[in-house]
N, C-alpha and C positions, 0 to 999 in steps of 0.2 A: 177642854180648851182653856177654861178659867184656871184650872190647876197649872197648866203649862204656861199660861201668861204669868202667873204668880212666880213660877220657877225662873222664867227668863228675867223678870224684873229684879228678882233677888240676885241673880247672877250679875246684872249690871250695877246694882247697889254695891256689891262686894268689890267689883272692879274699881268703881269710883272711890271707894274707901281704901283701896290699895291692899286689900286682903289677898293672900295667895289663892289662886284658882287652879282647879284640876285641868282646865282647858281655857285658852283664850277664846272669847266669844267670836262666833262666825255670823256675819250678817249677809246671808245669801237670800236673794229675793227673786221671785218669778215676776216677769214683766210681760203680761199678755199684750197682744197687739190691740191697740186702742181702736175703738169703733168710730171715734171722732178725732178730727185733727186738733192740733194745739190751738189754733185760732177759734175753732168751734167751741172748745172747752172754755176759753177765755170769755167768749161772748155769751155763753149759756151755763149758768151755775149748775143746773141739773145734769147736763152732759159731763161736766167736770167731776161732779160727785159720782156719777155712774162709773166712770173710768177709775177713779181713785178707790172706790169701794170694791170693784171687781179685782183690782190689783192686790189690795190688802188681803182679801179673802183667798185669792189664788195662792199667795205665799203661805198663808196658814195651812191650806189644804194640801198643796202640792209639794211643799218643802218642809216637812215636819222635822227634819234633822237640824234645821237652821235655828240659830239663837236670836234671829231678828224679832223685833216687836212690831208687826205690821201696823202702819199708821197711814193717815191720809193728809194730803197737803192742799188746803184751799189756796188758790194762787190768783192774784190780780196783777202780776208783773213786778219785776225787781225795781221798777221806778215808781212804785205806788206812792211813796212819800213825795217824790218830785211832782207827781200829778196833783197832790193836794195843794201845792204852791201855785198851781195853774198851768203846768206843763202838759202839752197835748201828746197823746199816744199816736203812733203811726205804725203801719204794718208793712213788712217786706213782701216780696213776691211769693215766698213759700208759705203755705198754710201750716207748716210745722215750726215756724219761727215764733218766738214770743215778741210782743210789741216793744218799741223803744220810744224815746221822747225826741221831739223835734229840737231845733236849734236852741242854744242856751237862753234861759229866761232873763238872766242878769247880765247887762252889758258893762256896767261900771259899779263894782261892789261898793266902793267908798261912797259914791253918790247915792246909790239906790238902797243901801242898807237900812236907813231910818224908816223906809216905807215897808220893809218886809215884816210881816206879822205872822205869828204862829198859826197855822191852819187848825181847823177843828176836825179830828179824825171821824167824827160822827156825821160830818156834812160835806167835806171837801174831797175833790178828786175821786179816785177809785177806792178810797179807804172805806166809805160806808158799804160799798158792794163787798169788799173784802171781809168786813166784820159780819155782814149777813151770811157770807159763805162759811165762815168759821162756825157760826151758830148752826147752819144747815148740816155741816159735816159732823159736828159734835153730836147733834141729835141722831143722825144716822148711825154713828158709831156706838151709841147706847152705852157709853162708859167702858166698852171693851176695846174699841179701836181708837187710840188717841189721835189728836189732830195737831199739826203744827200751827203756828200763827203765821202772819204774813211775812213775805220776803222784804225786809226793810232796807236791805242793801248796805247800810252803815253810813255814819256821818260823812266821811270823806267822799263816798260814792255818790251820796245825794248832792253834796256840794259840787261834785264834778258834773252831775246832770244840770244843775242850775247855772253853773258858770262855764262849763266846758273844761275838759281835763287840762289842757295847756294853760288856760287862764287861772285855774285853781292853783296849779303848781307855781305859777308866777306870783300869785297873791300870797301864797304861804311864805314867800321870801320877802315880798315888798310891803305887804300890809297884814302882818300876822294878827294884829288885834281885831281887824275886821273879819278875818277868817274865823277866829275864835267866837266872835259874836254871832256869826252865821251858824257855826256848829252848835252853839248853845240853843238856838231856836230849833234846829233840826233834832237835837237830842231830846229836848222837851217834848216835841211831837212824837218821837219814837217811843218814849216812856208812856205817854198818854195812849198811844195806839196799843201798846202791850197790855195796859190795864183794861182797855176796852175789849181786846181780844180774849183775855182771861175771863172776863164777865160773860162774853158771848159763848165761850166754850163750856161754861158752867163750873169753872174753877180750875186751878192749876193741876188738879189730879187728872184732868182730861186732855192736857196738852203734852206735846213732846218737849218743846223748848219755847222760848219767847220769840223765836225767829222762824226761819223757813225749814230747818232740817227735820226730816221725818225719822230721825233716830231719837229714841226715848231717853231723856236725861232724868236721873233720879231726883227725888225731893231735895230741895235746898240747893240744887245745881241747875235750875231751869234757865238761868240767864244765858243768852247767846247773842253774839254780834258778828257782823260781816265786815270785811275790810279788804276787798280786792285791790284797792288803790295802794295799799302798803307794799304791793309787789313792785311799785315804781318809785318808792322813796327809801331813804336810809333810816337807820336806827334812831338818830337824833330827832328827825322829823316825826317819826312814829311816836316817840316819847312825848313830843309836844302836842301833836295834832290828833293822835289816835287813842293812846292809852288812857288819858284822863276821861275821855268820853265813853270808852268801853267800860271803864271802872264804875261809872254811874249806873249802868245797867246791871253789872255784876253785884254791886253793893245792894241794890234793891231786890233783885230777883235770884241771886245766887251766882257764884263764879263758875259758870258752866263751860261754854265753848266759844271758840273763835273760828270763823271761816275765812280762808283765803285760798283760792284755787292754786295759786303759786305763780311764780317762784316766791321765795321767802328771804329776801335780803335783811329783814328785820327779826329773824328767828331768835337772835340772842337777847332781844328785849321783849318778846311776847309775854314773858313771865316776870318781868322786872317790876311791875307795878304792884302796889299793895293789894288791889283786887285784880287777880290774874286768872285766866282760864285754867281748868283742869284738863280740858280736851281741845284739840285742834282738828278741824276737819278740812281735808285737802284733796286735791285731784292728783292721782299718780301721774297723769300725763304732764302736768305742769310742775309737780313737786318732787318727782322721783330723784332728780339730781341733788336735792337738798337733804336726802335722808340721813347721810352721815353727819351733816351739821345739826339736824334735829336731834339725832341720837346724843350728841354732846350737850346740846342746850336743854333738852327736856328730861334727861336721865333723873329718875326718881322725883320728878316734878309734875309731869303731865304725860298724856298718851295721845295717840293719833287715830282718828277715823280716816281711812284712806280709800277713796273710790277707785275701784278697778275700772280703768277706761283706757287700757293699753292694748296692744296687739298680742301680748303674750298670753298663752293659755292659762286660765286662772289658777290651776293647781300648781303648776311650775312657778307662776308669778308669786304665789303666796309662800312657797318654799323659799324662794329667793329673798323675799321680805324677811322671813323668819331668820334665815341664816345671816342676813345683814344686821338685823336690829337686836336680836337676843344677845346677851341678857339685859340690855340697857333700856330698851324702849318698847312699850307695848303698842302694836299696830292692830287695830280692829279692821278687818277688810270688809268693805261694802261692795258686794258683787251682784249687780242686777243682770239677770239672764232671761232670754226668751224661752218659751216652753219647749221648743225643739232641741234645745241644748241639754235637756234633762238635768235641771238644777239640783234635784234631790240626789242624784248619783254623784254629781260634782261636790256637793256638800259633804257627802259621806267620805269622799276621797280627801277632803280638806281636814276632816276631824283628826286623823293621826298627827298631822302637822301642827294643828292647834294645841293638841295635848303635849307634844314635844316642846313647843314654844313655851307653854306654861311651866313645864319642868325646868327649862333653862333660864327662866326669868329671875331677876333679882327684884322681888316684890317690895311694895311699900313706898310711901311718899316721905320726902324730907319734911 
């Protein structure tokens, strides 16, 4: 397994370097039925670790044809940065839902901004628990199974938690200086959390990225940011309120990845900044309609990790993706499957498509 892990890592290193490959990587995963609900896992680190470790090892053992690098994701919620500012979590009726935050913390940004101080990731909100879980997961992975860091949601997402989405969008127009000041505080906290998470994991060699994705990024490309809010704004606002803050993370930790479930109205400026991502991770459910636009904007500049979450059978889905995107844009499919779907057989059926995709690609980066 160590030799196979080395092979897979080298495959992704070559992908990120733009080298021609014999096959586009396939990230097919087995997702066993969890013995604990999402809420139980959030409230008990040991239960969350058990589920994550079982899933990682199941993919290794039951889907040997996959190119996935099984990893574990310690998770204390996508609003963990907001919780550090003092926002309270609450739970919905379903045990399979993640927690959310209650009503906005900031009523008047202009008036309350002077009193907003940067939290301490080692002391405030759910962040200390998250750092503890990173350490737990990394120790359990023994240097073989990497761990993600915490889901930090991204600067605008955290600002939306603190202000409310509608109020944030209004403030971006009416008091941009105050929004920038708030984003400065959020981004400093995010960077400090990343540094603390890397220490807890025992070094960058043990992490997937600096954010939540459990897809392994190569050395010098570990930086990752999230920006689901950019699905609601235009390119000009993205360049003002998103790109400069993402660039801080990319500059320090490597220009790795950007997450937005979709849609992608800002696709043509994702790569316009000096420090821009090499990979974009998207949900097919919300970004499928954008694929032709992404093909034009990303050609020979970036590639896409695309989560299969549609109703189309995965083999036909991937062939459709290949026919649409080759030779201009590489799409790495992330396909999570339950045991009863026989993921190893599906992976073997995907292999010829992945090889044809590689043969048809125009490789290399500008």
